[in-house]
C-alpha angles and dihedrals in degrees: 000000000000120000119227121252091247092055088054093053095257113130112206117222131190118219125204105215133186118231115242091188113018124243094018115090111210133184091235095056109125117262111231099184142341127228134186097218129052093224091056090048091052089051088049090056090053091047095050092043091055091047096047114121095203134020093298117153130201138198141181122251121185118223146221102039115204109238112223119194124203119239120244090256091053091047091052091048092051092047092050092048092051092048092049090053092048093243095121 
């Protein structure tokens, strides 16, 4: 059974970001504000969208993402599968 992020001491935050190039979400888009709850972040997007002076658009991105690494056995299996399909 997987443990939640909070039980591992990782506090999840939700960032309201502004698109630089709509509709493409990029890591370097500016963060406008951070929230602890997704509902508050969604309300923040609505708030900033109403207050925008130009055609600025906003979206919610959840952070931090938990990085999961494959085991050596999984890596070998993936490599073999790709080679058998001729993709590698």
